[in-house]
C-alpha positions in Angstrom: 101.1 92.3 81.4 103.1 90.3 84.0 104.9 87.1 83.1 106.8 84.6 85.2 110.4 83.9 84.1 113.2 81.9 85.7 115.5 83.9 88.0 118.4 83.0 85.7 116.7 84.7 82.8 116.5 88.1 84.5 118.4 90.9 82.6 119.3 94.5 83.4 116.5 96.9 82.5 113.8 94.2 83.2 110.9 95.4 85.3 110.6 93.1 88.3 107.6 92.9 90.6 109.3 92.6 94.0 107.6 92.1 97.4 109.1 93.9 100.5 108.0 94.7 104.0 106.4 97.9 102.6 104.4 96.0 100.0 104.9 95.1 96.3 107.2 97.4 94.2 108.2 97.5 90.6 112.0 97.6 90.2 113.9 98.4 87.1 116.9 96.1 87.4 120.3 97.8 87.2 122.5 94.8 88.0 122.0 91.0 87.7 124.9 88.8 88.9 124.9 85.0 88.4 126.6 83.5 91.5 127.3 80.0 92.6 124.3 79.7 94.9 121.8 81.9 92.9 121.1 85.3 91.3 121.8 88.6 93.0 120.0 91.6 91.6 119.7 95.3 92.3 117.2 97.7 91.0 115.5 101.1 91.6 111.8 101.7 92.3 109.7 104.6 90.8 111.0 106.8 93.6 114.7 106.1 92.7 115.4 104.0 95.9 117.9 101.2 95.4 116.9 97.7 96.5 118.9 94.5 96.3 118.0 90.9 96.9 118.6 87.5 95.5 116.9 84.4 94.3 117.8 80.7 93.9 118.3 79.2 90.4 115.0 77.8 89.1 112.9 80.2 91.2 110.1 82.1 89.3 110.4 85.9 89.1 107.4 88.0 88.0 108.3 90.5 85.3 106.2 93.3 84.0 106.2 93.5 80.2 104.5 96.1 78.0 
């Protein structure tokens, strides 16, 4: 099941559905930093590749929940 949460509600270990140039991936978040201008996050996909990006406060993030 996927749910939409606010970017500021993201936590480490959340599964985030993340779109990249190579398509949509599921990332297990390893780092979530709250900064002045938004949220920075890092996570690994199912292949173990590290991805990082960010979102503005108030933006919706799509999380995968069991």
